MARRO-737838 format. One record per residue: z, y, x of N, C-alpha, C in turn. Coordinates in steps of 0.1 Angstrom, whole numbers, plus 5000, padded with zeros to 4 digits. Example, Ala and Ser with C-alpha at 12.3 -4.5 7.8 and 13.67 -1.06 7.14 Angstrom:
2
507849435132507849555123507849675132507149785128507149895137507950005129
! end
This chain:
254
560871886934560772026931560172036919561672116909561372166901560672326899558872346896558772486898558772556885559172646883559272736875557972766864558072766852556772786846557072876831555972886826555572906813554872886803555072816791553772756785553672866770551872856768551672886756550872836750550772836738549672776729549972636728548472596719548572416720546772416724546772316727545072236729545372186744544172186749543772106763544672216771544972146783546072206788545372266805545472376807544972506817546172576826546172496835547372576846546272656855547872746854547372896862548272906878547372936887548372976894547873136900549373186904549173326909548673336925548773436932548473466946549773476953548973486965550473556977551173666974552373636973553273726970553373766952552573686943552673686930553673636921553973646913554173556899553673506888554273406884553173356871553273486861553873586857553673696857552873746852552073796869550673856869549573806860549873696855548673596847549173606829550273686827550873636813549873706802549273836804548473896792547073806793546573766798545573686796545873536792546773456798546773316793547273376779548473466775548573446757547073476749546173516760544973506745543773406750544173286761543573206759544273056751545573116751546273046747545872976730544973106726544573056711543372886712543572886721542672716727543172626735543972686740544172616752546072596754546572466758547972466763548072536777548372666778547972726791549672716795549572706809550872686815550872766832551772836828552372936841552672866851552572896861553672816874553672936885554572916885555572986897555272906912554372896922554172806931555472836942556172726950556772756959557072856967558072856970558473026977558173176968557873156958557473256948558273306933558473346933558973396913560473286913560673256903561573166905561573016907560973006912560672846920561672826935561572706936562472676948562072736961562972786973562472846984562772666992561572667003561372547011561172637023561372537031561272587048559672577050559172547044557172567048556372597036555072627039554372677030552872627039552572567032551372497033550172437022548972417023548372407011548572227007548772167012549072037013550472037003551472097010552172087001552172106989551772256984551572316976550972236966549872196966549172076960550471976956551171896961551671776958552571846948553471976949554072036941553372036926552272046927551472056916551171906913550871836918550371676912551971666904552971686916554371646908554971716897554371806900554771906879553971856871552771816874551671746862552571626856552471566868553471426864554271396858555371476859556371506854556671556836555371676833555571706823554071626817553971476820552871396810551671486810551271506820550271636825549371546831547971456830547371376836545771426837545771526831544271606835544471746832543571856836544271946827543072056839542572146832541672236839542772366842542272396854543172486870542372586870542972676871542272796879543872856886543072946897543972966908543073086914543873196915543973336920543973326937542873346947543373346962544173246968545773286971546473186975546373056967546773086954546873016943544772906943544072976943542472906945542772786951543472856964543272746975544072616973544972646967545472526961545472426952544472566940543872446932542772376939541672426945540972356956541372256960542472276967543572146974543372026964544272066956544371986944542871906939541771966937540971886930540371796945540671836951539871786968540671626968541671666967542871486973543071456958543171496949543371426936542471456921541171466922539871466916540571436901541071366899541371296882542271376877543271456884543571556877543371686872542171696879541271846872540171776868539971876854538971856845538171946852538072066847537372176848538072326863537472336871538172376880537572526880538572656883538472796881538972846900538072896906538772946919538073156918539273216916539073326917538873406931538273456930538173516945538873506958537873386961538673306974537873216976537573116989536473036994537172966997536972826999537272747011537372757022537972857031537672877046538872997051538672967063539873057072539873187073540773247067540573407067541073497080540673587084541273707095542773737094542973727083544073807083543573947071545374047074544674177064546574217059547174077059548474117053549574137060549374177074550274207083550374357080550174467075550974577074552174557062551374467052552674447041553874377045553574227057554374207058555774277069554574357076556074467084556674567077555874617067556574697055557874617050557474537045558374467041559574357046559374337054560574277069561474387073560974507073561274637079562374697069562274667056563474747046564374627044565274707048566574697050567574687033567174577030567974567015569474597009570274597020571474647019571174777014570374837021570675017016570175067007569374956998568374946986569274976972569575126967570475116955569675076941568175146943567475166930566175116938564875046929563775076928563175146936563275276931562875426937563275416951564075336959564475356972563675246981563375206973562675066980560975146976560675186968558975226971559175366977559975446980560375566988560075497003560975397009560575317021559375307022559075217013557675137014556075227018556775367011555175437010554975497019555675497032555675537044554575407054554375297046553375187054552375157044553175147027552175107021551275217013550275257013550075437010549375396993548775256988548675246978549775226964549775316956551175306945551075196939549875136937549475026927550074886935549674876950550274786958551674766955551874906963553974866964554674816948553474846933554274826926554274716918553174606932553074486928554174406935554574446944555274366956556674426949556974536944558474566942558774476929557874386922558274316907559174196915558874176932559374106937560774116935561274216936562974266939563574186927564774146928565474126920566974166918568174206915569074216917570374056916570874036924572073956929572974006917574173866916575073846902575974026913576174026924576674136929576574256931575274266923574474406922573474456931573074396941572774396954571174346947570074406959568974376958568474236968567474126962567274036970566274006969564873946973563573936969563473816965562573816950562173656947561673576955560873626961559673496971560573496985560273406990560873317005560473417014560373547017559673617027559973597040560973527044560873467064560073337061559873307055558673127056557373187051557273277046556073337044555273387054555773487060555973577075555673447082556573337086556373207097555073167095554873117078553773037078552173127071552573287075551073317071550073287076549773207090548473137099548173047089548972977085548572827070548172907059548872997051548473047043546673137044546773167053545373187056544173097062544572967063544072897066542972807056542172697058541272637053541972517039541572517032541872347028541572257034542172147033541972007040541071907035540371867041539171737037539271697024539871567017539671497011538371507009537471416992536271416990535571546984534171526983533771686975534571656963534771736954534771756937534071746931533271686925532471656917531771686904533171766898533471816885532971976884532972016874532672126867533272246875532772306883533672456894532572596890533672646889533572826887534172876898533172996912533973076917533473176908534373286907534573426905534673516915533673586920534473726927534473856926534973906928534974076924533474136940532974216925531874316932532174396944533174456945533774496954534874426966534674296964535574266974534574176981535174156994534274067006535073897007536173836999536473757000535773656997534373646989533473556986532073626991531473567002530173667003528873576999528073636999526773536995526673426998526873447014526473357028527473227024528273267018529573147018529073017006528373046998527272946988527172836993526372817007526372677008527772597014528772637017530672617020531272577005530272616999531072646984530672486981529172446981528972346971528972216985529472236994529572177006530872047001531672156995532872086988532972076976531972146967532072156953530472146948529972016947528472056948528072096930529072116925528672136910528872306910529472386920529872516918529372616912529372696905528572796902529472906911528673066909529273136913528873276905530473346896529673476891530773586899529673676898529873856900530573886890532273956892532274066879532174186883531474296881531074426886532374496883532774606888533374686890535074646892534674536899536374476905536274456921537574426925537874436936538674296939539374256948539874126948541074086937541474216927542374166916541774136907540974076903539374056895540774046877541773986876541973946865542974076861543174206870544174316867542774456864541774426872540874536874539474516859539874396856538774366846538874236839540074246832540274156822539574106817539374136805538374136799536974056804536574106813535074066818535673896821536573916828536973776838537273706821537973766813538473656798537473596796536373646793535173596788534073496798534173546807533873416820534173276820535473306826536673196824536273106806536273176796536573136784534973036781533673106789532573076781532472906793533172946808532572806815533472686811534772726805535572626800535172546786534572686777533972556764532572526768531872576776530672486781530772316779
! end
């Protein structure tokens, strides 16, 4: 699979993986800053952005995609950073292919199953008839009835793109993400513990990583450190980019 990607800078490789419904562009501002010291590679994961659509979406497959991408690009070791779903992909890669991962950074997700929460978003997206959408304002107005937060709507609407015929379609593979949502919520699978340097970053206002999760983190990642970013929720990179930049930079340089 030829994953869509963008590359910035020179130096040791740093791979960055977006979360559910995201694209590589979500991390572009921070990537350009880290590019002063690293070759930063932003990747669209399968069924997202401009990467291929396939008929399944689970962490073993996502990790295999990344392994193949690294090997195809002569990249046999890299720092890997992932947010949310991308964090689980990064953890899966580290647990099954530890030699590929130098330092691991996981942003606001733990190696555990979650109860859900995206169902209203999926319902809203599935109920939007794209054949009736003439511009983004139409889509935004429709989604506003079910998704009240304008920031969330704007994030989701980045996935809209025009077809050559002038109609709109989703960049993401919405039917498969809907079908495999339980797998996206699920835990990473097995492997041996990853002994390498590992940083978990959580938002102070987020409940994705609880303090009580720390023993679990260290079961999978014995060297795990946990940093909390003040005044940030789940979207740490959007809400507190400067603080996240510094915390990750310090960890990678240490």
